[in-house]
C-alpha positions, 0 to 999 in steps of 0.5 A: 081485274088482274088475277094472280096466284102469289107465293109468299114465304111464311114460318110454315113454308111457302104458301100459294094463294089467290089474289088480285091487283086492287091497284098497280102495287096492292094485291088483295087476298080473296080468301083473307078478305072474306075471313076478316068479314066473317070474323066481324060478323061473329061467326064461330068458324070464319076460316072454314066459312071463307074457304067454303065460299071464297076458296084460296085456290083459283081452280076451286074458286072457278069450279064453285062460282062458275059464271059468277066468279068475276062478280064475286071478285068485284064484290071482294074488292068492294068489301076490301075497301070497306074493311080499309075504312074500318081500319081492318088490315089483318084477320084475327089470325094475323094474316094480311088481307092485302099487301104492297108488293114493293114492301115485300120484295123477295118474299113474294113471287108469282106462280101460274095464275091458275093453280090447276088446269083440267084440260089443255087445248092449243089451237093453230089459228094464226094464218101467217104462222101456219103458212110459214110452217107449211112453206118450210115443208114445201107443202100448201096449207091444207084446205081443211085448215080453213074449214075447222079450227084445229087444236091438239090436247096437251099435258096439264102437269108441266105448266110453270109461271113467270120468273121460273127457269124453263127446263131443257129436256135431255132428249132435245137439241133444239128448243123454241118459244111460241108467243100465244094468247091464252084463255081460262074457261070459267063456266062448264058447257057443252055444245056452246054457241059462239055468241054465248062465249061471254058466259064461259071465258073467265079471262086472258093470259100469256102463253109461251108454248115451249117446243122441242122442235127436233122431236116435234118434227119426228112426231109430226112426220108420223102424222100424230102428236105433238107429244114429247115435243110439247108436254114437258113444259108450257109457261103461263102468266103472270096474271089473268085479265078478266073478260069484263076488262074488255067489256066481254068482247074479244080483244085485239092485243099487241103481242111481242117477244124479246130475247135478251132485250132484243125484239124478235116477234110482233103481232096482233091477237086479232089476226087469228083466222078464227074467233074465240067464239068459233074455237070454243063452239068447235071444241065443245061440240058433243064434248064438255068444256069445264071451268079451269080448262085452258086454251091457247090461240096458237102462235101469232105470226112471227111468234117463234124461232122456227119462223125466223130461223133464230133459236134460243140458247141456254141462259137466254132471257125471254120476255113475252108481252101482251098489251093489258096483261103484262110481261111473262119473263123466264130464263132458258135452262141448260139441257138436263142430263139423261137419267 
């Protein structure tokens, strides 16, 4: 199942709501389906009841349902089919329980698929990318890299979605994209074992970990960070493909990046030196992992301009594609003026 947060224009302004793709073009609104069912069942407060049991926000949905979130989505899909058979297309308040995106072109856009991230951690797990980075610094890969799946903790407020302009911070002259596989955690846990990862991963998405390379280089020369080299912007989307679509087994997916229609990057998610199970087991040692935490795999080999000695420019069109998830599209913005 492909899960999204869609933005739709209404008389009261733009709303953001949790949905999923029933088929290639039909988006089902999780909350409105539940509301319609509670109306049929004759409850006095169907709106409040629907928001309590099936929230219109993915972050609230995951925090409420935890491991049962995927099952609940399939339950809602089955309920949507039953409502269609009964001819129920709207709630009594006039809201569409589903809509065809081809019928609402221009009125519907996609936000980041998860509306609120508790904590962001980005790993450094692809050996080809790691080796190239250390090679450029004339250094060997540290032996410790082969011993532990290292990661950094980034900001959680700078995330944007597909079709948005990537902001170029005024303090940087050298911007880069990074092609990564992202994971959304669906269930809380501490000291999680690698074999139990199927209980904790909600699904997979595309991550473009935008980097200000000149600032990042200075930060890393101090052996601390990254911070301002990363934290102002990361891009995720357009959807989250739920873990059950991969039979709860870690997928090996083709990953590509194109700039202005020309392919720059190509790799496989399964080339990671560490499995997601190993990464989550490591980060959860004596530390809580929470539903709505977001994880990045680290850049796939060839997955950034730094490796290729090619650099994105203002106005460039970026398209990051991962098999069975989709394509994340953005335009690079012009450098901001210093305030």
